[in-house]
C-alpha positions in Angstrom: 86.1 106.8 77.7 86.9 103.9 80.0 83.4 103.1 81.1 83.5 99.4 80.6 85.8 98.1 83.4 86.6 94.4 83.7 88.1 93.3 87.0 89.9 89.9 87.4 91.9 89.8 90.6 92.0 86.5 92.4 95.0 85.1 94.1 95.3 81.4 95.1 97.5 81.9 98.2 97.1 85.4 99.8 93.6 86.4 100.8 94.5 90.1 101.0 95.3 90.0 97.2 91.7 89.1 96.2 89.3 91.8 95.0 86.5 91.9 97.6 83.0 93.4 97.6 84.2 96.5 99.5 86.7 97.3 96.7 83.9 97.2 94.2 81.7 99.5 96.3 84.6 102.0 96.7 85.5 101.9 93.0 81.8 102.2 91.8 81.2 105.1 94.2 84.2 107.0 92.7 83.3 106.1 89.1 79.5 106.2 89.0 79.2 106.3 85.2 81.4 103.2 84.8 80.0 99.7 84.2 82.3 97.5 86.4 82.2 93.7 86.0 84.1 91.4 88.4 85.3 88.0 87.2 86.4 85.1 89.4 88.1 82.8 86.8 90.0 83.2 83.6 87.2 81.7 81.4 84.7 84.3 82.6 87.3 87.1 82.1 88.2 86.0 78.6 84.5 85.8 77.6 83.9 89.4 78.7 87.2 90.8 77.5 86.0 91.8 74.0 83.7 94.5 75.5 86.2 95.9 78.0 87.7 99.3 77.7 89.8 98.8 80.8 91.0 95.7 82.7 92.1 95.6 86.3 94.2 92.5 86.7 97.1 90.7 88.3 98.4 89.3 85.0 97.6 89.8 81.3 98.9 87.7 78.4 99.9 89.3 75.1 97.7 86.8 73.2 94.6 88.1 75.0 94.9 91.4 73.1 93.6 89.8 69.9 90.1 89.4 71.5 90.2 92.9 73.1 89.6 95.5 70.3 88.4 98.2 72.6 90.9 97.8 75.4 92.7 101.0 76.2 94.0 100.5 79.7 95.5 97.6 81.8 95.8 98.5 85.5 97.6 96.2 87.9 98.6 96.7 91.6 101.9 94.9 90.9 105.0 97.0 90.9 107.0 94.5 88.8 106.3 94.4 85.1 106.8 90.7 84.5 103.1 89.6 84.8 101.9 92.0 82.2 103.1 90.8 78.8 101.8 93.5 76.4 103.9 96.6 75.9 102.3 100.0 76.2 101.5 101.7 72.9 99.6 104.6 71.5 96.5 102.5 71.8 97.1 100.8 75.1 98.1 102.4 78.5 99.5 100.2 81.2 99.4 101.4 84.9 101.5 99.7 87.6 101.0 100.1 91.3 103.1 102.7 93.1 101.7 102.4 96.6 103.9 99.6 98.0 106.6 101.7 99.7 105.2 102.0 103.2 104.5 98.3 103.5 107.9 97.2 102.2 109.6 99.8 104.3 107.9 98.3 107.4 109.2 94.8 106.4 112.8 96.1 106.0 112.7 98.0 109.3 111.3 95.0 111.1 114.0 92.7 109.7 116.6 95.3 110.7 115.5 95.2 114.3 115.1 91.4 114.2 118.9 91.2 113.6 120.0 94.4 115.5 118.2 93.5 118.7 118.9 89.7 118.5 115.2 88.9 118.7 115.7 85.3 117.5 118.3 84.6 120.2 116.0 86.2 122.8 113.1 84.0 121.6 115.4 80.9 121.8 116.5 81.8 125.3 112.9 82.5 126.3 112.0 79.0 125.2 114.7 77.6 127.4 113.7 79.8 130.3 117.2 81.3 130.4 118.0 84.8 131.7 120.8 85.1 129.1 121.8 88.8 129.5 125.5 88.3 128.7 124.9 86.1 125.7 122.2 88.3 124.2 123.9 91.6 125.0 127.0 90.5 123.0 124.8 90.3 119.9 123.1 93.7 120.2 123.8 96.7 118.0 122.1 99.8 116.7 121.0 101.4 113.5 122.3 104.7 114.8 125.1 106.2 112.7 125.1 103.1 110.4 125.1 103.4 106.6 122.1 102.0 104.9 122.9 101.6 101.2 119.7 101.2 99.1 120.4 99.7 95.7 117.5 100.8 93.6 116.5 104.3 94.8 113.1 104.6 93.1 109.8 105.3 94.8 110.0 102.2 97.1 113.7 102.7 97.8 113.2 106.3 98.8 110.4 105.3 101.2 112.6 102.7 102.8 115.2 105.5 103.4 112.5 107.8 104.9 111.5 105.1 107.4 115.0 104.3 108.4 116.3 107.9 108.6 114.7 108.7 112.1 116.7 105.9 113.6 119.9 107.8 112.8 121.0 106.0 109.7 123.1 107.5 107.0 121.3 106.9 103.7 123.1 106.3 100.4 120.7 105.7 97.5 122.2 104.1 94.4 120.5 104.8 91.2 121.3 104.3 87.5 119.9 107.7 86.6 120.3 111.0 88.6 117.5 112.1 90.8 116.9 115.0 93.3 117.7 114.3 96.9 114.6 113.5 99.0 113.6 116.2 101.5 114.5 114.0 104.5 118.1 113.8 103.5 120.6 115.4 105.9 124.4 115.7 106.3 126.1 112.6 105.0 123.2 111.3 103.0 123.5 111.2 99.2 122.4 109.7 95.9 125.2 108.0 94.1 125.7 106.4 90.7 126.0 102.6 90.2 129.6 103.2 89.0 130.6 104.2 92.5 129.2 101.0 94.1 132.6 99.4 94.9 133.6 102.4 97.0 130.1 102.6 98.7 130.0 98.9 99.6 133.2 99.2 101.8 131.3 101.5 104.2 127.9 99.8 104.0 126.4 98.4 107.2 123.0 97.5 105.7 122.6 96.7 102.0 119.1 96.8 100.7 118.2 95.6 97.2 115.1 97.2 95.7 115.9 96.4 92.1 113.3 95.3 89.5 113.7 92.1 87.5 114.8 91.9 83.9 118.0 91.7 81.8 119.4 95.0 83.0 119.6 93.8 86.6 120.3 90.1 86.1 123.5 89.1 87.8 124.6 92.8 88.3 125.8 92.1 91.9 128.6 89.6 91.7 130.6 87.4 94.1 133.3 90.1 94.1 130.7 92.7 95.2 129.8 90.5 98.2 133.5 90.5 99.1 133.6 94.3 99.2 131.1 94.4 102.1 132.2 94.6 105.7 131.8 91.2 107.5 129.2 92.8 109.9 126.9 93.9 106.9 123.3 92.7 106.7 121.8 92.2 103.3 118.1 92.7 102.5 116.4 91.8 99.3 112.8 93.1 98.6 113.3 93.6 94.9 113.8 90.6 92.7 115.9 87.5 93.1 117.8 87.8 89.8 120.2 90.5 90.9 122.8 88.0 92.2 123.5 84.3 91.9 122.1 82.7 95.0 125.1 80.5 95.3 127.3 83.6 95.7 125.0 84.8 98.5 125.1 81.4 100.2 128.8 81.4 100.0 129.1 84.9 101.5 126.8 83.9 104.4 128.6 80.6 105.1 132.1 82.0 105.2 131.4 85.2 107.1 131.8 87.7 104.2 128.5 89.1 105.4 126.7 88.7 108.8 123.1 88.0 107.9 120.3 88.3 105.3 116.6 89.1 105.1 115.3 87.6 101.9 111.8 88.1 100.5 112.6 87.2 96.8 114.6 84.4 95.2 116.0 83.2 91.9 113.5 80.4 91.9 110.1 80.8 93.6 108.9 79.0 95.6 112.4 78.6 97.1 113.3 74.9 96.6 113.3 72.7 99.7 116.9 71.7 99.0 118.2 75.3 99.2 120.8 75.7 102.0 119.2 79.1 102.8 116.4 77.3 104.7 118.8 76.0 107.4 120.8 79.1 108.1 120.4 80.7 111.5 121.6 84.1 110.1 118.9 84.2 107.4 115.3 85.4 107.7 113.1 84.2 104.9 109.7 85.5 103.8 107.9 83.9 100.8 107.6 87.1 98.7 105.3 88.9 101.1 107.2 92.1 102.1 104.3 94.2 100.7 101.5 92.0 102.0 98.9 93.7 104.2 95.1 93.5 104.7 95.2 97.1 103.3 97.0 96.2 100.1 94.1 96.4 97.6 92.5 99.2 99.5 95.6 101.3 98.9 95.7 100.2 95.2 92.0 101.2 94.7 92.7 104.6 96.3 95.7 105.1 94.1 93.9 104.1 91.0 90.9 106.4 91.7 93.4 109.2 92.2 94.9 108.9 88.8 91.8 107.7 86.9 91.0 111.0 85.3 94.5 111.3 83.7 94.5 107.7 82.7 91.1 108.1 81.1 92.2 111.2 79.2 95.3 109.6 77.9 93.2 106.6 76.6 90.8 108.7 74.7 
């Protein structure tokens, strides 16, 4: 039984990613028999770890397992696996967050409208007090009847597709392993294999990367792939920054191989000040915040409570 729960969830930069008293109240109400201890620094966490049956954390080092003989579960809100070093085993269950889709989909949709509706140009003209109807109108276009190719069609990718679909997009999800079509799919929508990517890219108007990090995805999208895209294509990356070489992306943006990019993740984070991406008018940069929201940990706690019984049984 996972009755001794140790929580260590602090974040130095984003307030919404810190475990707050309301989260403890909600978790304790749902798990009345559990003893829940909240730690606010690594020393306190490591001192209490030997007694823990479950740890709720942002990160966990493999070496810490040596002092955690009773640990049966590590739960993290993160979708990516890189911050949890131990591998799951018969003894240890690891639970990653699966609630990010709606927040990331909002970010992608917002970025799409930022470019489609020329909001930056409108803001610039507003600052100059110019009624620039001709100049702005020449930059406007629509999502309607455009192809959104989602490279990485897992839970988050499918949610992005669901959010974009009502605006009239044709959705093409690209996935390494087959999966059923989502219920919102209509005529022209499809799930395709990675092997058909060269053909798909030729008709892509919006290319959305939702791929995880790791060796399997590192450098999988090449300079040649960028050249297959139509010059009006907009690229979005809300997955991980290892999927392409940033130099290839910069080149594609500079010479007009693609029109624009919304970038939330990068090869090196923080993005170095010397990166040419900072100075590009056709690039919208966010510092790895596409899933950030005041509701972030509330959604995580609700999800964790929902699957706690099955996690507990599997850890027995």
